Structures are given as C-alpha cells and as structure tokens.
N, CA, C and O atoms as a Tripos MOL2 file, in Angstrom:
@<TRIPOS>MOLECULE
protein
  320   319    80     0     0
PROTEIN
NO_CHARGES

@<TRIPOS>ATOM
      1 N         108.8780  121.2670   42.8900 N.3       1 MET1
      2 CA        109.8280  122.3470   43.0840 C.3       1 MET1
      3 C         110.5590  122.5780   41.7560 C.2       1 MET1
      4 O         110.9330  121.6280   41.0690 O.2       1 MET1
      5 N         110.7540  123.8340   41.4130 N.am      2 ARG2
      6 CA        111.4550  124.1730   40.1670 C.3       2 ARG2
      7 C         112.6350  125.0720   40.4950 C.2       2 ARG2
      8 O         112.5630  125.8970   41.4060 O.2       2 ARG2
      9 N         113.7100  124.9110   39.7560 N.am      3 TYR3
     10 CA        114.8990  125.7400   39.9280 C.3       3 TYR3
     11 C         115.2880  126.2640   38.5540 C.2       3 TYR3
     12 O         115.8340  125.5150   37.7440 O.2       3 TYR3
     13 N         115.0160  127.5510   38.2730 N.am      4 PRO4
     14 CA        115.1880  128.0850   36.9200 C.3       4 PRO4
     15 C         116.6000  128.5480   36.5540 C.2       4 PRO4
     16 O         116.8860  128.7620   35.3760 O.2       4 PRO4
     17 N         117.4750  128.7030   37.5260 N.am      5 THR5
     18 CA        118.7840  129.2820   37.2740 C.3       5 THR5
     19 C         119.7680  128.2390   36.7490 C.2       5 THR5
     20 O         119.8740  127.1530   37.3190 O.2       5 THR5
     21 N         120.4940  128.5550   35.6620 N.am      6 PRO6
     22 CA        121.5180  127.6130   35.1810 C.3       6 PRO6
     23 C         122.6640  127.4900   36.2010 C.2       6 PRO6
     24 O         123.0440  128.4630   36.8510 O.2       6 PRO6
     25 N         123.1880  126.2970   36.3160 N.am      7 ILE7
     26 CA        124.3190  126.0470   37.2120 C.3       7 ILE7
     27 C         125.4960  125.5970   36.3500 C.2       7 ILE7
     28 O         125.3630  124.7160   35.5020 O.2       7 ILE7
     29 N         126.6350  126.2150   36.5840 N.am      8 ARG8
     30 CA        127.8380  125.8060   35.8520 C.3       8 ARG8
     31 C         128.3060  124.4610   36.3900 C.2       8 ARG8
     32 O         128.5550  124.2980   37.5850 O.2       8 ARG8
     33 N         128.4170  123.5050   35.4780 N.am      9 ARG9
     34 CA        128.8380  122.1560   35.8700 C.3       9 ARG9
     35 C         130.2580  121.8880   35.3810 C.2       9 ARG9
     36 O         130.7190  122.4600   34.3930 O.2       9 ARG9
     37 N         130.9240  121.0090   36.0980 N.am     10 HIS10
     38 CA        132.2860  120.6120   35.7490 C.3      10 HIS10
     39 C         132.3390  119.1030   35.5680 C.2      10 HIS10
     40 O         131.6480  118.3570   36.2630 O.2      10 HIS10
     41 N         133.1660  118.6630   34.6270 N.am     11 HIS11
     42 CA        133.3360  117.2280   34.3900 C.3      11 HIS11
     43 C         133.9890  116.5720   35.6030 C.2      11 HIS11
     44 O         134.8590  117.1510   36.2530 O.2      11 HIS11
     45 N         133.5470  115.3530   35.8880 N.am     12 VAL12
     46 CA        134.1000  114.5890   37.0040 C.3      12 VAL12
     47 C         134.4950  113.2040   36.5160 C.2      12 VAL12
     48 O         134.0060  112.7240   35.4940 O.2      12 VAL12
     49 N         135.3870  112.5730   37.2670 N.am     13 LYS13
     50 CA        135.7970  111.2060   36.9440 C.3      13 LYS13
     51 C         134.8280  110.2490   37.6140 C.2      13 LYS13
     52 O         134.8990  110.0110   38.8190 O.2      13 LYS13
     53 N         133.9350  109.7100   36.8250 N.am     14 SER14
     54 CA        132.9080  108.8130   37.3420 C.3      14 SER14
     55 C         132.3350  108.0170   36.1830 C.2      14 SER14
     56 O         132.2520  108.5140   35.0600 O.2      14 SER14
     57 N         131.9420  106.7900   36.4550 N.am     15 THR15
     58 CA        131.2970  105.9910   35.4120 C.3      15 THR15
     59 C         129.7940  106.2660   35.3550 C.2      15 THR15
     60 O         129.1310  105.8740   34.3950 O.2      15 THR15
     61 N         129.2530  106.9360   36.3750 N.am     16 ALA16
     62 CA        127.8150  107.2060   36.4310 C.3      16 ALA16
     63 C         127.4610  108.6690   36.2050 C.2      16 ALA16
     64 O         126.4160  108.9700   35.6280 O.2      16 ALA16
     65 N         128.3190  109.5820   36.6540 N.am     17 VAL17
     66 CA        128.0450  111.0180   36.5850 C.3      17 VAL17
     67 C         129.0390  111.6690   35.6390 C.2      17 VAL17
     68 O         130.2500  111.4980   35.7830 O.2      17 VAL17
     69 N         128.5220  112.4160   34.6710 N.am     18 ARG18
     70 CA        129.3900  113.1030   33.7030 C.3      18 ARG18
     71 C         129.8470  114.4620   34.2360 C.2      18 ARG18
     72 O         131.0390  114.7720   34.2280 O.2      18 ARG18
     73 N         128.8760  115.2770   34.7040 N.am     19 THR19
     74 CA        129.2070  116.6020   35.2200 C.3      19 THR19
     75 C         128.4000  116.8830   36.4780 C.2      19 THR19
     76 O         127.3360  116.3030   36.6940 O.2      19 THR19
     77 N         128.9310  117.7930   37.3120 N.am     20 MET20
     78 CA        128.1610  118.2290   38.4650 C.3      20 MET20
     79 C         128.4660  119.6890   38.7660 C.2      20 MET20
     80 O         129.5580  120.1910   38.5030 O.2      20 MET20
     81 N         127.4600  120.3500   39.3290 N.am     21 GLY21
     82 CA        127.5990  121.7410   39.7250 C.3      21 GLY21
     83 C         126.7960  121.9710   40.9910 C.2      21 GLY21
     84 O         125.9660  121.1490   41.3800 O.2      21 GLY21
     85 N         127.0610  123.1150   41.6340 N.am     22 TYR22
     86 CA        126.4120  123.3820   42.9100 C.3      22 TYR22
     87 C         126.1890  124.8710   43.0700 C.2      22 TYR22
     88 O         127.0840  125.6740   42.8030 O.2      22 TYR22
     89 N         124.9880  125.2420   43.5090 N.am     23 ASP23
     90 CA        124.6580  126.6230   43.8330 C.3      23 ASP23
     91 C         124.7090  126.7480   45.3520 C.2      23 ASP23
     92 O         123.8080  126.2800   46.0480 O.2      23 ASP23
     93 N         125.7590  127.3770   45.8620 N.am     24 GLU24
     94 CA        125.9580  127.4850   47.3110 C.3      24 GLU24
     95 C         124.8920  128.3390   47.9860 C.2      24 GLU24
     96 O         124.5270  128.0790   49.1330 O.2      24 GLU24
     97 N         124.3860  129.3610   47.2870 N.am     25 ASP25
     98 CA        123.3740  130.2420   47.8780 C.3      25 ASP25
     99 C         122.0370  129.5370   48.0580 C.2      25 ASP25
    100 O         121.3480  129.7430   49.0580 O.2      25 ASP25
    101 N         121.6740  128.7080   47.0890 N.am     26 GLU26
    102 CA        120.3660  128.0360   47.1140 C.3      26 GLU26
    103 C         120.4300  126.5790   47.5570 C.2      26 GLU26
    104 O         119.3940  125.9360   47.7290 O.2      26 GLU26
    105 N         121.6450  126.0540   47.7410 N.am     27 TRP27
    106 CA        121.8500  124.6540   48.1460 C.3      27 TRP27
    107 C         121.2540  123.6930   47.1240 C.2      27 TRP27
    108 O         120.5650  122.7380   47.4830 O.2      27 TRP27
    109 N         121.5250  123.9560   45.8480 N.am     28 VAL28
    110 CA        121.0310  123.0890   44.7760 C.3      28 VAL28
    111 C         122.2160  122.3950   44.1230 C.2      28 VAL28
    112 O         123.1520  123.0390   43.6510 O.2      28 VAL28
    113 N         122.1560  121.0760   44.1060 N.am     29 LEU29
    114 CA        123.1530  120.2410   43.4410 C.3      29 LEU29
    115 C         122.5860  119.8250   42.1000 C.2      29 LEU29
    116 O         121.4490  119.3580   42.0250 O.2      29 LEU29
    117 N         123.3660  119.9900   41.0320 N.am     30 GLN30
    118 CA        122.9190  119.5810   39.7030 C.3      30 GLN30
    119 C         123.8830  118.5380   39.1680 C.2      30 GLN30
    120 O         125.0950  118.7510   39.1210 O.2      30 GLN30
    121 N         123.3180  117.3990   38.7650 N.am     31 LEU31
    122 CA        124.1190  116.3000   38.2290 C.3      31 LEU31
    123 C         123.6600  115.9530   36.8250 C.2      31 LEU31
    124 O         122.4640  115.8480   36.5540 O.2      31 LEU31
    125 N         124.6230  115.7790   35.9440 N.am     32 GLU32
    126 CA        124.3550  115.2270   34.6150 C.3      32 GLU32
    127 C         124.9260  113.8190   34.6180 C.2      32 GLU32
    128 O         126.1230  113.6170   34.8240 O.2      32 GLU32
    129 N         124.0540  112.8580   34.3860 N.am     33 TYR33
    130 CA        124.4770  111.4610   34.3760 C.3      33 TYR33
    131 C         125.0230  111.0930   33.0010 C.2      33 TYR33
    132 O         124.8140  111.8170   32.0280 O.2      33 TYR33
    133 N         125.7170  109.9760   32.9280 N.am     34 THR34
    134 CA        126.3250  109.5640   31.6610 C.3      34 THR34
    135 C         125.2820  109.2250   30.6000 C.2      34 THR34
    136 O         125.6050  109.1640   29.4130 O.2      34 THR34
    137 N         124.0370  109.0040   31.0130 N.am     35 ASN35
    138 CA        122.9720  108.7570   30.0360 C.3      35 ASN35
    139 C         122.4000  110.0560   29.4710 C.2      35 ASN35
    140 O         121.4860  110.0270   28.6480 O.2      35 ASN35
    141 N         122.9400  111.1990   29.9140 N.am     36 GLY36
    142 CA        122.5250  112.4990   29.3990 C.3      36 GLY36
    143 C         121.4400  113.1860   30.2100 C.2      36 GLY36
    144 O         121.1520  114.3590   29.9730 O.2      36 GLY36
    145 N         120.8300  112.4870   31.1590 N.am     37 LYS37
    146 CA        119.7800  113.0970   31.9760 C.3      37 LYS37
    147 C         120.4070  114.0080   33.0320 C.2      37 LYS37
    148 O         121.4690  113.7210   33.5850 O.2      37 LYS37
    149 N         119.7040  115.1260   33.2920 N.am     38 VAL38
    150 CA        120.1820  116.1070   34.2570 C.3      38 VAL38
    151 C         119.1410  116.2600   35.3590 C.2      38 VAL38
    152 O         117.9470  116.3880   35.0890 O.2      38 VAL38
    153 N         119.6130  116.2440   36.6100 N.am     39 TYR39
    154 CA        118.7380  116.3680   37.7700 C.3      39 TYR39
    155 C         119.2310  117.4650   38.7030 C.2      39 TYR39
    156 O         120.4340  117.6640   38.8720 O.2      39 TYR39
    157 N         118.2820  118.1690   39.3030 N.am     40 ASN40
    158 CA        118.5660  119.0820   40.4050 C.3      40 ASN40
    159 C         118.1490  118.4010   41.6970 C.2      40 ASN40
    160 O         117.0720  117.8110   41.7810 O.2      40 ASN40
    161 N         119.0060  118.4860   42.6990 N.am     41 TYR41
    162 CA        118.7060  117.9730   44.0360 C.3      41 TYR41
    163 C         118.6730  119.1730   44.9720 C.2      41 TYR41
    164 O         119.6030  119.9790   44.9880 O.2      41 TYR41
    165 N         117.5960  119.2930   45.7540 N.am     42 PHE42
    166 CA        117.3430  120.4880   46.5400 C.3      42 PHE42
    167 C         117.7220  120.3310   48.0090 C.2      42 PHE42
    168 O         117.6730  119.2410   48.5790 O.2      42 PHE42
    169 N         118.1060  121.4770   48.6060 N.am     43 ARG43
    170 CA        118.4500  121.5730   50.0320 C.3      43 ARG43
    171 C         119.6340  120.6770   50.4100 C.2      43 ARG43
    172 O         119.6770  120.1100   51.5020 O.2      43 ARG43
    173 N         120.5820  120.5630   49.4930 N.am     44 VAL44
    174 CA        121.7980  119.7860   49.7510 C.3      44 VAL44
    175 C         122.8050  120.7320   50.4210 C.2      44 VAL44
    176 O         123.2660  121.6810   49.7860 O.2      44 VAL44
    177 N         123.1470  120.4900   51.6810 N.am     45 PRO45
    178 CA        124.0660  121.3930   52.3830 C.3      45 PRO45
    179 C         125.4570  121.4120   51.7460 C.2      45 PRO45
    180 O         125.8800  120.4280   51.1400 O.2      45 PRO45
    181 N         126.1580  122.5270   51.8850 N.am     46 PRO46
    182 CA        127.5180  122.6170   51.3330 C.3      46 PRO46
    183 C         128.4380  121.4900   51.8170 C.2      46 PRO46
    184 O         129.2550  120.9860   51.0470 O.2      46 PRO46
    185 N         128.3120  121.0990   53.0730 N.am     47 ALA47
    186 CA        129.1640  120.0150   53.6000 C.3      47 ALA47
    187 C         128.9010  118.7090   52.8650 C.2      47 ALA47
    188 O         129.8250  117.9290   52.6330 O.2      47 ALA47
    189 N         127.6580  118.4670   52.5010 N.am     48 GLU48
    190 CA        127.3070  117.2520   51.7500 C.3      48 GLU48
    191 C         127.9390  117.2920   50.3600 C.2      48 GLU48
    192 O         128.4240  116.2740   49.8680 O.2      48 GLU48
    193 N         127.9350  118.4590   49.7310 N.am     49 PHE49
    194 CA        128.5570  118.6000   48.4150 C.3      49 PHE49
    195 C         130.0650  118.3420   48.5100 C.2      49 PHE49
    196 O         130.6420  117.7130   47.6230 O.2      49 PHE49
    197 N         130.6960  118.8200   49.5690 N.am     50 GLU50
    198 CA        132.1310  118.5780   49.7540 C.3      50 GLU50
    199 C         132.4160  117.0920   49.9270 C.2      50 GLU50
    200 O         133.3970  116.5790   49.3880 O.2      50 GLU50
    201 N         131.5600  116.3980   50.6760 N.am     51 LEU51
    202 CA        131.7240  114.9550   50.8410 C.3      51 LEU51
    203 C         131.5430  114.2300   49.5110 C.2      51 LEU51
    204 O         132.2630  113.2740   49.2210 O.2      51 LEU51
    205 N         130.5940  114.6780   48.7100 N.am     52 LEU52
    206 CA        130.3750  114.0800   47.3910 C.3      52 LEU52
    207 C         131.6160  114.2370   46.5170 C.2      52 LEU52
    208 O         132.0560  113.2810   45.8790 O.2      52 LEU52
    209 N         132.1770  115.4420   46.4890 N.am     53 LYS53
    210 CA        133.3670  115.6830   45.6640 C.3      53 LYS53
    211 C         134.5500  114.8270   46.1040 C.2      53 LYS53
    212 O         135.3770  114.4430   45.2760 O.2      53 LYS53
    213 N         134.6370  114.5270   47.3890 N.am     54 ALA54
    214 CA        135.7670  113.7640   47.9280 C.3      54 ALA54
    215 C         135.5320  112.2550   47.9310 C.2      54 ALA54
    216 O         136.4340  111.4890   48.2700 O.2      54 ALA54
    217 N         134.3430  111.8290   47.5590 N.am     55 ALA55
    218 CA        133.9980  110.4050   47.6230 C.3      55 ALA55
    219 C         134.8430  109.5810   46.6510 C.2      55 ALA55
    220 O         135.1050  110.0220   45.5320 O.2      55 ALA55
    221 N         135.2690  108.3890   47.0720 N.am     56 PRO56
    222 CA        136.0170  107.5120   46.1690 C.3      56 PRO56
    223 C         135.2010  107.1300   44.9340 C.2      56 PRO56
    224 O         135.7550  106.9510   43.8490 O.2      56 PRO56
    225 N         133.8740  107.0050   45.1050 N.am     57 SER57
    226 CA        132.9870  106.7070   43.9890 C.3      57 SER57
    227 C         131.8130  107.6860   44.0450 C.2      57 SER57
    228 O         130.9680  107.6040   44.9360 O.2      57 SER57
    229 N         131.7690  108.6060   43.0910 N.am     58 ILE58
    230 CA        130.7010  109.6010   43.0610 C.3      58 ILE58
    231 C         129.3450  108.9320   42.8770 C.2      58 ILE58
    232 O         128.3810  109.2790   43.5610 O.2      58 ILE58
    233 N         129.2660  107.9830   41.9630 N.am     59 GLY59
    234 CA        128.0030  107.2990   41.7050 C.3      59 GLY59
    235 C         127.4720  106.5690   42.9220 C.2      59 GLY59
    236 O         126.2810  106.6490   43.2230 O.2      59 GLY59
    237 N         128.3360  105.8600   43.6210 N.am     60 GLU60
    238 CA        127.9150  105.1560   44.8340 C.3      60 GLU60
    239 C         127.4620  106.1370   45.9040 C.2      60 GLU60
    240 O         126.4720  105.8910   46.5930 O.2      60 GLU60
    241 N         128.1770  107.2450   46.0470 N.am     61 TYR61
    242 CA        127.8090  108.2360   47.0500 C.3      61 TYR61
    243 C         126.4380  108.8340   46.7330 C.2      61 TYR61
    244 O         125.6060  108.9960   47.6260 O.2      61 TYR61
    245 N         126.2070  109.1570   45.4740 N.am     62 VAL62
    246 CA        124.9080  109.7100   45.0710 C.3      62 VAL62
    247 C         123.7910  108.7220   45.4020 C.2      62 VAL62
    248 O         122.7680  109.1080   45.9670 O.2      62 VAL62
    249 N         123.9820  107.4710   45.0580 N.am     63 ASN63
    250 CA        122.9510  106.4600   45.3180 C.3      63 ASN63
    251 C         122.7010  106.2310   46.8040 C.2      63 ASN63
    252 O         121.5720  105.9560   47.2110 O.2      63 ASN63
    253 N         123.7430  106.3440   47.6090 N.am     64 ARG64
    254 CA        123.6380  106.0570   49.0420 C.3      64 ARG64
    255 C         123.2430  107.2830   49.8740 C.2      64 ARG64
    256 O         122.4760  107.1560   50.8280 O.2      64 ARG64
    257 N         123.7650  108.4790   49.5190 N.am     65 GLU65
    258 CA        123.6160  109.6390   50.3950 C.3      65 GLU65
    259 C         122.8020  110.7970   49.8190 C.2      65 GLU65
    260 O         122.3800  111.6780   50.5690 O.2      65 GLU65
    261 N         122.5750  110.8140   48.5150 N.am     66 ILE66
    262 CA        121.8560  111.9440   47.9060 C.3      66 ILE66
    263 C         120.4360  111.5490   47.4870 C.2      66 ILE66
    264 O         119.4600  112.1340   47.9570 O.2      66 ILE66
    265 N         120.3300  110.5740   46.6190 N.am     67 LYS67
    266 CA        119.0140  110.1940   46.0840 C.3      67 LYS67
    267 C         117.9710  109.8630   47.1520 C.2      67 LYS67
    268 O         116.8280  110.3050   47.0340 O.2      67 LYS67
    269 N         118.3240  109.0990   48.1910 N.am     68 PRO68
    270 CA        117.2830  108.7240   49.1590 C.3      68 PRO68
    271 C         116.8040  109.8760   50.0570 C.2      68 PRO68
    272 O         115.7420  109.7740   50.6700 O.2      68 PRO68
    273 N         117.5680  110.9590   50.1390 N.am     69 TYR69
    274 CA        117.2990  111.9650   51.1650 C.3      69 TYR69
    275 C         116.9150  113.3540   50.6620 C.2      69 TYR69
    276 O         116.4120  114.1660   51.4390 O.2      69 TYR69
    277 N         117.1380  113.6410   49.3960 N.am     70 TYR70
    278 CA        116.9000  114.9960   48.8970 C.3      70 TYR70
    279 C         115.8630  115.0040   47.7830 C.2      70 TYR70
    280 O         115.8730  114.1590   46.8890 O.2      70 TYR70
    281 N         114.9740  115.9800   47.8650 N.am     71 GLU71
    282 CA        113.9780  116.1650   46.8110 C.3      71 GLU71
    283 C         114.7060  116.5140   45.5200 C.2      71 GLU71
    284 O         115.7510  117.1650   45.5430 O.2      71 GLU71
    285 N         114.1470  116.0750   44.3940 N.am     72 TYR72
    286 CA        114.8220  116.3190   43.1250 C.3      72 TYR72
    287 C         113.8150  116.5490   42.0070 C.2      72 TYR72
    288 O         112.6200  116.2830   42.1400 O.2      72 TYR72
    289 N         114.3510  117.0580   40.8920 N.am     73 GLU73
    290 CA        113.5730  117.2010   39.6700 C.3      73 GLU73
    291 C         114.4760  116.8490   38.4920 C.2      73 GLU73
    292 O         115.6800  117.1070   38.5120 O.2      73 GLU73
    293 N         113.8730  116.2570   37.4710 N.am     74 GLU74
    294 CA        114.6040  116.0030   36.2320 C.3      74 GLU74
    295 C         114.3840  117.1870   35.3190 C.2      74 GLU74
    296 O         113.2510  117.6410   35.1580 O.2      74 GLU74
    297 N         115.4420  117.6950   34.7200 N.am     75 LEU75
    298 CA        115.3470  118.8100   33.7960 C.3      75 LEU75
    299 C         114.9940  118.2910   32.4080 C.2      75 LEU75
    300 O         115.3800  117.1890   32.0180 O.2      75 LEU75
    301 N         114.2640  119.1010   31.6850 N.am     76 GLU76
    302 CA        114.0220  118.8010   30.2710 C.3      76 GLU76
    303 C         115.3240  119.0280   29.5300 C.2      76 GLU76
    304 O         116.1410  119.8290   29.9850 O.2      76 GLU76
    305 N         115.5510  118.3740   28.4310 N.am     77 SER77
    306 CA        116.8120  118.4710   27.7180 C.3      77 SER77
    307 C         117.1480  119.9070   27.3040 C.2      77 SER77
    308 O         118.3240  120.2720   27.2870 O.2      77 SER77
    309 N         116.1590  120.7210   26.9750 N.am     78 ALA78
    310 CA        116.3970  122.1120   26.5820 C.3      78 ALA78
    311 C         116.8810  122.9430   27.7650 C.2      78 ALA78
    312 O         117.6250  123.9050   27.5730 O.2      78 ALA78
    313 N         116.4750  122.5900   28.9880 N.am     79 GLU79
    314 CA        116.8740  123.3180   30.1780 C.3      79 GLU79
    315 C         118.2960  122.9970   30.5860 C.2      79 GLU79
    316 O         118.9920  123.8420   31.1490 O.2      79 GLU79
    317 N         118.7290  121.7820   30.3050 N.am     80 ALA80
    318 CA        120.0350  121.3300   30.7190 C.3      80 ALA80
    319 C         121.0980  122.0170   29.9140 C.2      80 ALA80
    320 O         122.2850  121.7660   30.1180 O.2      80 ALA80
@<TRIPOS>BOND
     1     1     2 1
     2     2     3 1
     3     3     4 2
     4     3     5 am
     5     5     6 1
     6     6     7 1
     7     7     8 2
     8     7     9 am
     9     9    10 1
    10    10    11 1
    11    11    12 2
    12    11    13 am
    13    13    14 1
    14    14    15 1
    15    15    16 2
    16    15    17 am
    17    17    18 1
    18    18    19 1
    19    19    20 2
    20    19    21 am
    21    21    22 1
    22    22    23 1
    23    23    24 2
    24    23    25 am
    25    25    26 1
    26    26    27 1
    27    27    28 2
    28    27    29 am
    29    29    30 1
    30    30    31 1
    31    31    32 2
    32    31    33 am
    33    33    34 1
    34    34    35 1
    35    35    36 2
    36    35    37 am
    37    37    38 1
    38    38    39 1
    39    39    40 2
    40    39    41 am
    41    41    42 1
    42    42    43 1
    43    43    44 2
    44    43    45 am
    45    45    46 1
    46    46    47 1
    47    47    48 2
    48    47    49 am
    49    49    50 1
    50    50    51 1
    51    51    52 2
    52    51    53 am
    53    53    54 1
    54    54    55 1
    55    55    56 2
    56    55    57 am
    57    57    58 1
    58    58    59 1
    59    59    60 2
    60    59    61 am
    61    61    62 1
    62    62    63 1
    63    63    64 2
    64    63    65 am
    65    65    66 1
    66    66    67 1
    67    67    68 2
    68    67    69 am
    69    69    70 1
    70    70    71 1
    71    71    72 2
    72    71    73 am
    73    73    74 1
    74    74    75 1
    75    75    76 2
    76    75    77 am
    77    77    78 1
    78    78    79 1
    79    79    80 2
    80    79    81 am
    81    81    82 1
    82    82    83 1
    83    83    84 2
    84    83    85 am
    85    85    86 1
    86    86    87 1
    87    87    88 2
    88    87    89 am
    89    89    90 1
    90    90    91 1
    91    91    92 2
    92    91    93 am
    93    93    94 1
    94    94    95 1
    95    95    96 2
    96    95    97 am
    97    97    98 1
    98    98    99 1
    99    99   100 2
   100    99   101 am
   101   101   102 1
   102   102   103 1
   103   103   104 2
   104   103   105 am
   105   105   106 1
   106   106   107 1
   107   107   108 2
   108   107   109 am
   109   109   110 1
   110   110   111 1
   111   111   112 2
   112   111   113 am
   113   113   114 1
   114   114   115 1
   115   115   116 2
   116   115   117 am
   117   117   118 1
   118   118   119 1
   119   119   120 2
   120   119   121 am
   121   121   122 1
   122   122   123 1
   123   123   124 2
   124   123   125 am
   125   125   126 1
   126   126   127 1
   127   127   128 2
   128   127   129 am
   129   129   130 1
   130   130   131 1
   131   131   132 2
   132   131   133 am
   133   133   134 1
   134   134   135 1
   135   135   136 2
   136   135   137 am
   137   137   138 1
   138   138   139 1
   139   139   140 2
   140   139   141 am
   141   141   142 1
   142   142   143 1
   143   143   144 2
   144   143   145 am
   145   145   146 1
   146   146   147 1
   147   147   148 2
   148   147   149 am
   149   149   150 1
   150   150   151 1
   151   151   152 2
   152   151   153 am
   153   153   154 1
   154   154   155 1
   155   155   156 2
   156   155   157 am
   157   157   158 1
   158   158   159 1
   159   159   160 2
   160   159   161 am
   161   161   162 1
   162   162   163 1
   163   163   164 2
   164   163   165 am
   165   165   166 1
   166   166   167 1
   167   167   168 2
   168   167   169 am
   169   169   170 1
   170   170   171 1
   171   171   172 2
   172   171   173 am
   173   173   174 1
   174   174   175 1
   175   175   176 2
   176   175   177 am
   177   177   178 1
   178   178   179 1
   179   179   180 2
   180   179   181 am
   181   181   182 1
   182   182   183 1
   183   183   184 2
   184   183   185 am
   185   185   186 1
   186   186   187 1
   187   187   188 2
   188   187   189 am
   189   189   190 1
   190   190   191 1
   191   191   192 2
   192   191   193 am
   193   193   194 1
   194   194   195 1
   195   195   196 2
   196   195   197 am
   197   197   198 1
   198   198   199 1
   199   199   200 2
   200   199   201 am
   201   201   202 1
   202   202   203 1
   203   203   204 2
   204   203   205 am
   205   205   206 1
   206   206   207 1
   207   207   208 2
   208   207   209 am
   209   209   210 1
   210   210   211 1
   211   211   212 2
   212   211   213 am
   213   213   214 1
   214   214   215 1
   215   215   216 2
   216   215   217 am
   217   217   218 1
   218   218   219 1
   219   219   220 2
   220   219   221 am
   221   221   222 1
   222   222   223 1
   223   223   224 2
   224   223   225 am
   225   225   226 1
   226   226   227 1
   227   227   228 2
   228   227   229 am
   229   229   230 1
   230   230   231 1
   231   231   232 2
   232   231   233 am
   233   233   234 1
   234   234   235 1
   235   235   236 2
   236   235   237 am
   237   237   238 1
   238   238   239 1
   239   239   240 2
   240   239   241 am
   241   241   242 1
   242   242   243 1
   243   243   244 2
   244   243   245 am
   245   245   246 1
   246   246   247 1
   247   247   248 2
   248   247   249 am
   249   249   250 1
   250   250   251 1
   251   251   252 2
   252   251   253 am
   253   253   254 1
   254   254   255 1
   255   255   256 2
   256   255   257 am
   257   257   258 1
   258   258   259 1
   259   259   260 2
   260   259   261 am
   261   261   262 1
   262   262   263 1
   263   263   264 2
   264   263   265 am
   265   265   266 1
   266   266   267 1
   267   267   268 2
   268   267   269 am
   269   269   270 1
   270   270   271 1
   271   271   272 2
   272   271   273 am
   273   273   274 1
   274   274   275 1
   275   275   276 2
   276   275   277 am
   277   277   278 1
   278   278   279 1
   279   279   280 2
   280   279   281 am
   281   281   282 1
   282   282   283 1
   283   283   284 2
   284   283   285 am
   285   285   286 1
   286   286   287 1
   287   287   288 2
   288   287   289 am
   289   289   290 1
   290   290   291 1
   291   291   292 2
   292   291   293 am
   293   293   294 1
   294   294   295 1
   295   295   296 2
   296   295   297 am
   297   297   298 1
   298   298   299 1
   299   299   300 2
   300   299   301 am
   301   301   302 1
   302   302   303 1
   303   303   304 2
   304   303   305 am
   305   305   306 1
   306   306   307 1
   307   307   308 2
   308   307   309 am
   309   309   310 1
   310   310   311 1
   311   311   312 2
   312   311   313 am
   313   313   314 1
   314   314   315 1
   315   315   316 2
   316   315   317 am
   317   317   318 1
   318   318   319 1
   319   319   320 2
@<TRIPOS>SUBSTRUCTURE
     1 MET1         2 RESIDUE 1 A MET
     2 ARG2         6 RESIDUE 1 A ARG
     3 TYR3        10 RESIDUE 1 A TYR
     4 PRO4        14 RESIDUE 1 A PRO
     5 THR5        18 RESIDUE 1 A THR
     6 PRO6        22 RESIDUE 1 A PRO
     7 ILE7        26 RESIDUE 1 A ILE
     8 ARG8        30 RESIDUE 1 A ARG
     9 ARG9        34 RESIDUE 1 A ARG
    10 HIS10       38 RESIDUE 1 A HIS
    11 HIS11       42 RESIDUE 1 A HIS
    12 VAL12       46 RESIDUE 1 A VAL
    13 LYS13       50 RESIDUE 1 A LYS
    14 SER14       54 RESIDUE 1 A SER
    15 THR15       58 RESIDUE 1 A THR
    16 ALA16       62 RESIDUE 1 A ALA
    17 VAL17       66 RESIDUE 1 A VAL
    18 ARG18       70 RESIDUE 1 A ARG
    19 THR19       74 RESIDUE 1 A THR
    20 MET20       78 RESIDUE 1 A MET
    21 GLY21       82 RESIDUE 1 A GLY
    22 TYR22       86 RESIDUE 1 A TYR
    23 ASP23       90 RESIDUE 1 A ASP
    24 GLU24       94 RESIDUE 1 A GLU
    25 ASP25       98 RESIDUE 1 A ASP
    26 GLU26      102 RESIDUE 1 A GLU
    27 TRP27      106 RESIDUE 1 A TRP
    28 VAL28      110 RESIDUE 1 A VAL
    29 LEU29      114 RESIDUE 1 A LEU
    30 GLN30      118 RESIDUE 1 A GLN
    31 LEU31      122 RESIDUE 1 A LEU
    32 GLU32      126 RESIDUE 1 A GLU
    33 TYR33      130 RESIDUE 1 A TYR
    34 THR34      134 RESIDUE 1 A THR
    35 ASN35      138 RESIDUE 1 A ASN
    36 GLY36      142 RESIDUE 1 A GLY
    37 LYS37      146 RESIDUE 1 A LYS
    38 VAL38      150 RESIDUE 1 A VAL
    39 TYR39      154 RESIDUE 1 A TYR
    40 ASN40      158 RESIDUE 1 A ASN
    41 TYR41      162 RESIDUE 1 A TYR
    42 PHE42      166 RESIDUE 1 A PHE
    43 ARG43      170 RESIDUE 1 A ARG
    44 VAL44      174 RESIDUE 1 A VAL
    45 PRO45      178 RESIDUE 1 A PRO
    46 PRO46      182 RESIDUE 1 A PRO
    47 ALA47      186 RESIDUE 1 A ALA
    48 GLU48      190 RESIDUE 1 A GLU
    49 PHE49      194 RESIDUE 1 A PHE
    50 GLU50      198 RESIDUE 1 A GLU
    51 LEU51      202 RESIDUE 1 A LEU
    52 LEU52      206 RESIDUE 1 A LEU
    53 LYS53      210 RESIDUE 1 A LYS
    54 ALA54      214 RESIDUE 1 A ALA
    55 ALA55      218 RESIDUE 1 A ALA
    56 PRO56      222 RESIDUE 1 A PRO
    57 SER57      226 RESIDUE 1 A SER
    58 ILE58      230 RESIDUE 1 A ILE
    59 GLY59      234 RESIDUE 1 A GLY
    60 GLU60      238 RESIDUE 1 A GLU
    61 TYR61      242 RESIDUE 1 A TYR
    62 VAL62      246 RESIDUE 1 A VAL
    63 ASN63      250 RESIDUE 1 A ASN
    64 ARG64      254 RESIDUE 1 A ARG
    65 GLU65      258 RESIDUE 1 A GLU
    66 ILE66      262 RESIDUE 1 A ILE
    67 LYS67      266 RESIDUE 1 A LYS
    68 PRO68      270 RESIDUE 1 A PRO
    69 TYR69      274 RESIDUE 1 A TYR
    70 TYR70      278 RESIDUE 1 A TYR
    71 GLU71      282 RESIDUE 1 A GLU
    72 TYR72      286 RESIDUE 1 A TYR
    73 GLU73      290 RESIDUE 1 A GLU
    74 GLU74      294 RESIDUE 1 A GLU
    75 LEU75      298 RESIDUE 1 A LEU
    76 GLU76      302 RESIDUE 1 A GLU
    77 SER77      306 RESIDUE 1 A SER
    78 ALA78      310 RESIDUE 1 A ALA
    79 GLU79      314 RESIDUE 1 A GLU
    80 ALA80      318 RESIDUE 1 A ALA
C-alpha cells in the first residue's frame, strides 16, 4: 500500500516518536521516530489517534496498540 500525500506532522513529547500527523479523511497515521525513520500506518480510526495523543507514553502505545494491528509502510527519506 502506498500513500503519496504529505501529512503535516507536529512535534510530540516522547523518547521514541519525534513527530506525528494524521489524515482524517484517509485514516492514515504518520510517525517520525527519533531515529529519523518515517512510517505511515493505514486504516487507523480517528478514535485510535485520539487515544494515541492522550497516552501517557506515546512510544508504549504505538508498540502495544498500533504496530501489531495496522498495516504500514516505511517512507524513503526523500518522501518524508
């Protein structure tokens, strides 16, 4: 699966995630990790994104509730 549209990301307070953005129309979550890698996660419902934003630990929430359940792609550095 490919997602060609840029998503505006915002900095977050996390030791694992540097920035995150969300496309509400397409249900695409985009995360930039502190290692510089950027991933799109597909079919993430808006309610899930709200829970992620409110999580005490964004990194733990991503590992527990996002990565195991949603299809994803890693972006090439030029795309990010």
